[in-house]
N, CA, C and O atoms as a MOPAC input file, in Angstrom:
PM7 MOZYME 1SCF
protein

 N    -16.75000 1    -9.16800 1    -5.51200 1
 C    -15.49400 1    -9.07900 1    -6.22700 1
 C    -15.78700 1    -8.77900 1    -7.68200 1
 O    -16.66500 1    -9.40200 1    -8.28100 1
 N    -15.06700 1    -7.83700 1    -8.25400 1
 C    -15.22800 1    -7.46800 1    -9.64600 1
 C    -14.54800 1    -8.51700 1   -10.52000 1
 O    -13.32100 1    -8.62000 1   -10.51900 1
 N    -15.32800 1    -9.29200 1   -11.26100 1
 C    -14.76800 1   -10.37300 1   -12.06500 1
 C    -13.97000 1    -9.85000 1   -13.25200 1
 O    -13.17100 1   -10.59000 1   -13.82500 1
 N    -14.16600 1    -8.59800 1   -13.62900 1
 C    -13.39000 1    -8.01800 1   -14.71100 1
 C    -11.91800 1    -7.86800 1   -14.35900 1
 O    -11.06400 1    -7.87300 1   -15.24500 1
 N    -11.61800 1    -7.73700 1   -13.09100 1
 C    -10.23600 1    -7.57300 1   -12.64800 1
 C     -9.60500 1    -8.87900 1   -12.19800 1
 O     -8.45000 1    -8.89000 1   -11.77300 1
 N    -10.33900 1    -9.97900 1   -12.28200 1
 C     -9.82700 1   -11.26700 1   -11.83300 1
 C     -8.60800 1   -11.68600 1   -12.64500 1
 O     -7.64900 1   -12.22100 1   -12.08900 1
 N     -8.63800 1   -11.45000 1   -13.94600 1
 C     -7.49000 1   -11.78700 1   -14.78800 1
 C     -6.24900 1   -11.01500 1   -14.39000 1
 O     -5.14700 1   -11.56300 1   -14.39000 1
 N     -6.42100 1    -9.73800 1   -14.04900 1
 C     -5.28700 1    -8.92600 1   -13.61300 1
 C     -4.69100 1    -9.46400 1   -12.31800 1
 O     -3.47300 1    -9.48500 1   -12.14500 1
 N     -5.55100 1    -9.89400 1   -11.42200 1
 C     -5.08100 1   -10.44700 1   -10.14400 1
 C     -4.30700 1   -11.73600 1   -10.37200 1
 O     -3.25900 1   -11.96100 1    -9.76600 1
 N     -4.83700 1   -12.58300 1   -11.25700 1
 C     -4.17600 1   -13.86800 1   -11.53200 1
 C     -2.81300 1   -13.63400 1   -12.17900 1
 O     -1.82600 1   -14.26100 1   -11.79200 1
 N     -2.75400 1   -12.73700 1   -13.16100 1
 C     -1.49100 1   -12.45700 1   -13.83900 1
 C     -0.49100 1   -11.83500 1   -12.87000 1
 O      0.69000 1   -12.18000 1   -12.89900 1
 N     -0.94100 1   -10.93600 1   -12.02300 1
 C     -0.05100 1   -10.33600 1   -11.03700 1
 C      0.49800 1   -11.35300 1   -10.05500 1
 O      1.67600 1   -11.31700 1    -9.70100 1
 N     -0.35000 1   -12.24500 1    -9.62400 1
 C      0.09200 1   -13.28500 1    -8.69100 1
 C      1.06400 1   -14.23700 1    -9.36700 1
 O      2.05200 1   -14.65000 1    -8.76100 1
 N      0.78900 1   -14.58900 1   -10.62300 1
 C      1.71000 1   -15.45700 1   -11.36600 1
 C      3.06300 1   -14.77500 1   -11.52800 1
 O      4.10200 1   -15.43100 1   -11.44200 1
 N      3.05900 1   -13.48900 1   -11.75800 1
 C      4.31400 1   -12.75000 1   -11.84900 1
 C      5.07300 1   -12.73900 1   -10.53400 1
 O      6.29800 1   -12.85200 1   -10.51900 1
 N      4.35800 1   -12.60600 1    -9.44400 1
 C      5.00100 1   -12.65300 1    -8.12200 1
 C      5.60400 1   -14.02700 1    -7.85200 1
 O      6.68900 1   -14.13300 1    -7.28000 1
 N      4.90100 1   -15.07100 1    -8.26300 1
 C      5.42400 1   -16.43300 1    -8.07800 1
 C      6.66700 1   -16.63100 1    -8.92800 1
 O      7.65500 1   -17.19500 1    -8.45700 1
 N      6.63100 1   -16.17300 1   -10.18100 1
 C      7.80400 1   -16.29600 1   -11.05300 1
 C      8.97200 1   -15.49000 1   -10.49600 1
 O     10.11900 1   -15.93100 1   -10.56600 1
 N      8.69100 1   -14.32100 1    -9.94800 1
 C      9.74100 1   -13.50900 1    -9.33800 1
 C     10.34100 1   -14.16900 1    -8.11500 1
 O     11.51900 1   -13.97500 1    -7.81500 1
 N      9.54500 1   -14.94100 1    -7.41000 1
 C     10.06900 1   -15.61500 1    -6.21900 1
 C     11.04500 1   -16.72200 1    -6.58600 1
 O     11.87900 1   -17.10300 1    -5.76400 1
 N     10.95500 1   -17.24800 1    -7.81400 1
 C     11.91800 1   -18.25600 1    -8.26800 1
 C     13.26500 1   -17.58800 1    -8.51100 1
 O     14.30800 1   -18.14700 1    -8.17300 1
 N     13.24400 1   -16.39500 1    -9.09700 1
 C     14.48100 1   -15.67800 1    -9.40700 1
 C     15.11600 1   -15.10800 1    -8.14700 1
 O     16.31700 1   -15.26900 1    -7.93300 1
 N     14.33100 1   -14.44800 1    -7.31900 1
 C     14.82700 1   -13.83500 1    -6.08300 1
 C     13.87200 1   -14.23600 1    -4.95100 1
 O     12.90600 1   -13.52400 1    -4.67600 1
 N     14.13500 1   -15.36400 1    -4.30100 1
 C     13.17000 1   -15.88200 1    -3.32500 1
 C     12.82200 1   -14.92000 1    -2.19600 1
 O     11.65900 1   -14.84500 1    -1.79900 1
 N     13.78600 1   -14.19000 1    -1.67300 1
 C     13.50800 1   -13.31400 1    -0.53800 1
 C     12.57700 1   -12.16700 1    -0.93400 1
 O     11.59100 1   -11.90500 1    -0.24500 1
 N     12.88000 1   -11.49100 1    -2.02700 1
 C     12.04500 1   -10.36700 1    -2.47200 1
 C     10.70000 1   -10.86500 1    -2.99800 1
 O      9.66600 1   -10.24300 1    -2.75600 1
 N     10.71500 1   -11.97700 1    -3.71000 1
 C      9.47200 1   -12.52300 1    -4.25900 1
 C      8.50600 1   -12.94500 1    -3.17900 1
 O      7.30200 1   -12.71500 1    -3.29500 1
 N      9.01600 1   -13.55700 1    -2.13600 1
 C      8.15400 1   -13.98300 1    -1.04000 1
 C      7.55100 1   -12.78500 1    -0.31800 1
 O      6.39900 1   -12.83100 1     0.11600 1
 N      8.31800 1   -11.72600 1    -0.19100 1
 C      7.79500 1   -10.50800 1     0.42700 1
 C      6.67000 1    -9.90100 1    -0.39400 1
 O      5.65700 1    -9.47900 1     0.16400 1
 N      6.83500 1    -9.85200 1    -1.72100 1
 C      5.77200 1    -9.33100 1    -2.59300 1
 C      4.55100 1   -10.23300 1    -2.54700 1
 O      3.41900 1    -9.74800 1    -2.54000 1
 N      4.77000 1   -11.52900 1    -2.51400 1
 C      3.64900 1   -12.46800 1    -2.47500 1
 C      2.86200 1   -12.32800 1    -1.17900 1
 O      1.63200 1   -12.36600 1    -1.19700 1
 N      3.54800 1   -12.17000 1    -0.06700 1
 C      2.86400 1   -11.97100 1     1.21500 1
 C      2.05900 1   -10.68200 1     1.22700 1
 O      0.96500 1   -10.63100 1     1.78900 1
 N      2.60300 1    -9.63900 1     0.60500 1
 C      1.90400 1    -8.35800 1     0.55900 1
 C      0.68000 1    -8.43000 1    -0.35000 1
 O     -0.29900 1    -7.71900 1    -0.12600 1
 N      0.72800 1    -9.27900 1    -1.36800 1
 C     -0.36800 1    -9.36700 1    -2.33400 1
 C     -1.51600 1   -10.23900 1    -1.83600 1
 O     -2.64100 1   -10.11300 1    -2.31900 1
 N     -1.24900 1   -11.10900 1    -0.88800 1
 C     -2.26900 1   -12.04000 1    -0.42000 1
 C     -3.23700 1   -11.31100 1     0.51100 1
 O     -2.83300 1   -10.68400 1     1.48900 1
 N     -4.51900 1   -11.41100 1     0.18200 1
 C     -5.57300 1   -10.82000 1     1.00500 1
 C     -6.51400 1   -11.92900 1     1.44400 1
 O     -6.53700 1   -12.99300 1     0.82500 1
 N     -7.27700 1   -11.70900 1     2.48000 1
 C     -8.24400 1   -12.73500 1     2.89000 1
 C     -9.23400 1   -13.07900 1     1.77200 1
 O     -9.60000 1   -14.24200 1     1.60300 1
 N     -9.65900 1   -12.08400 1     1.02200 1
 C    -10.58300 1   -12.33500 1    -0.08500 1
 C     -9.90000 1   -13.18400 1    -1.16500 1
 O    -10.51700 1   -14.08500 1    -1.73300 1
 N     -8.65800 1   -12.90000 1    -1.43700 1
 C     -7.90900 1   -13.67900 1    -2.42000 1
 C     -7.72000 1   -15.12000 1    -1.97600 1
 O     -7.81500 1   -16.04500 1    -2.78300 1
 N     -7.45400 1   -15.30500 1    -0.69600 1
 C     -7.29400 1   -16.65400 1    -0.17400 1
 C     -8.61100 1   -17.42900 1    -0.24200 1
 O     -8.61500 1   -18.62100 1    -0.54700 1
 N     -9.72200 1   -16.75700 1     0.04200 1
 C    -11.02600 1   -17.41100 1    -0.04600 1
 C    -11.33900 1   -17.78900 1    -1.48300 1
 O    -11.87800 1   -18.86700 1    -1.73500 1
 N    -11.00700 1   -16.91500 1    -2.43200 1
 C    -11.22600 1   -17.21300 1    -3.84000 1
 C    -10.36400 1   -18.38400 1    -4.28700 1
 O    -10.83400 1   -19.26100 1    -5.01100 1
 N     -9.11900 1   -18.40300 1    -3.86400 1
 C     -8.21400 1   -19.49400 1    -4.20800 1
 C     -8.71500 1   -20.81400 1    -3.62100 1
 O     -8.72000 1   -21.83400 1    -4.31100 1
 N     -9.12900 1   -20.80300 1    -2.37200 1
 C     -9.63200 1   -22.02000 1    -1.73500 1
 C    -10.89700 1   -22.52100 1    -2.43100 1
 O    -11.05700 1   -23.72500 1    -2.63100 1
 N    -11.79300 1   -21.61000 1    -2.79800 1
 C    -13.01900 1   -22.00600 1    -3.49800 1
 C    -12.68600 1   -22.59700 1    -4.86100 1
 O    -13.29700 1   -23.58200 1    -5.27400 1
 N    -11.72300 1   -22.00400 1    -5.56500 1
 C    -11.32000 1   -22.53000 1    -6.87000 1
 C    -10.69100 1   -23.90200 1    -6.76500 1
 O    -10.96700 1   -24.78100 1    -7.58200 1
 N     -9.85000 1   -24.08900 1    -5.76500 1
 C     -9.23400 1   -25.40200 1    -5.56500 1
 C    -10.28000 1   -26.46100 1    -5.22200 1
 O    -10.22500 1   -27.58300 1    -5.72700 1
 N    -11.22200 1   -26.10400 1    -4.37000 1
 C    -12.27900 1   -27.03900 1    -3.99800 1
 C    -13.14500 1   -27.39100 1    -5.20200 1
 O    -13.47300 1   -28.55800 1    -5.41500 1
 N    -13.51100 1   -26.39400 1    -5.98000 1
 C    -14.31800 1   -26.63300 1    -7.16500 1
 C    -13.56800 1   -27.51300 1    -8.16800 1
 O    -14.14800 1   -28.44100 1    -8.73200 1
 N    -12.29800 1   -27.23100 1    -8.38800 1
 C    -11.48900 1   -28.05300 1    -9.28500 1
 C    -11.38400 1   -29.48700 1    -8.80400 1
 O    -11.45400 1   -30.42100 1    -9.60300 1
 N    -11.21600 1   -29.66500 1    -7.50400 1
 C    -11.14700 1   -31.01400 1    -6.93700 1
 C    -12.44500 1   -31.77000 1    -7.15800 1
 O    -12.43100 1   -32.93700 1    -7.55000 1
 N    -13.57500 1   -31.10000 1    -6.90600 1
 C    -14.86300 1   -31.76700 1    -7.06800 1
 C    -15.13900 1   -32.12100 1    -8.52500 1
 O    -15.67700 1   -33.19200 1    -8.80900 1
 N    -14.78200 1   -31.24600 1    -9.44100 1
 C    -14.97400 1   -31.53700 1   -10.87200 1
 C    -14.08500 1   -32.70300 1   -11.29000 1
 O    -14.54900 1   -33.61000 1   -11.98200 1
 N    -12.82400 1   -32.69700 1   -10.88700 1
 C    -11.92200 1   -33.77900 1   -11.24600 1
 C    -12.38100 1   -35.10100 1   -10.64400 1
 O    -12.26200 1   -36.14800 1   -11.28000 1
 N    -12.89800 1   -35.05900 1    -9.43900 1
 C    -13.34800 1   -36.27900 1    -8.78600 1
 C    -14.58400 1   -36.84600 1    -9.48200 1
 O    -14.70800 1   -38.06000 1    -9.64300 1
 N    -15.49900 1   -35.96300 1    -9.89400 1
 C    -16.70400 1   -36.44700 1   -10.57500 1
 C    -16.36000 1   -37.02500 1   -11.94300 1
 O    -16.98500 1   -37.99400 1   -12.37300 1
 N    -15.39300 1   -36.45800 1   -12.62700 1
 C    -15.01000 1   -36.98200 1   -13.94800 1
 C    -14.22800 1   -38.27000 1   -13.82800 1
 O    -14.26900 1   -39.10600 1   -14.73100 1
 N    -13.52500 1   -38.44200 1   -12.74400 1
 C    -12.73700 1   -39.65100 1   -12.54600 1
 C    -13.63800 1   -40.87400 1   -12.35200 1
 O    -13.26700 1   -41.97600 1   -12.75700 1
 N    -14.78900 1   -40.70400 1   -11.75500 1
 C    -15.69200 1   -41.82100 1   -11.47600 1
 C    -16.41400 1   -42.33300 1   -12.71700 1
 O    -16.92700 1   -43.45200 1   -12.72000 1
 N    -16.45600 1   -41.53200 1   -13.75600 1
 C    -17.21200 1   -41.91700 1   -14.97000 1
 C    -16.51700 1   -42.97700 1   -15.73000 1
 O    -17.00900 1   -43.41500 1   -16.76900 1

């Protein structure tokens, strides 16, 4: 994955989420079209990493 385009992907996804608040039917359709298996794997890895970091800091 090209990390230079990661910011563009995040901003685009955030825009799709914001659009789904205004027009849920159209926003959900755009969000479904934007989701790729690679994107889902990246999101899951980020969530897992964030959870592990938060858990390690909580124990200190």
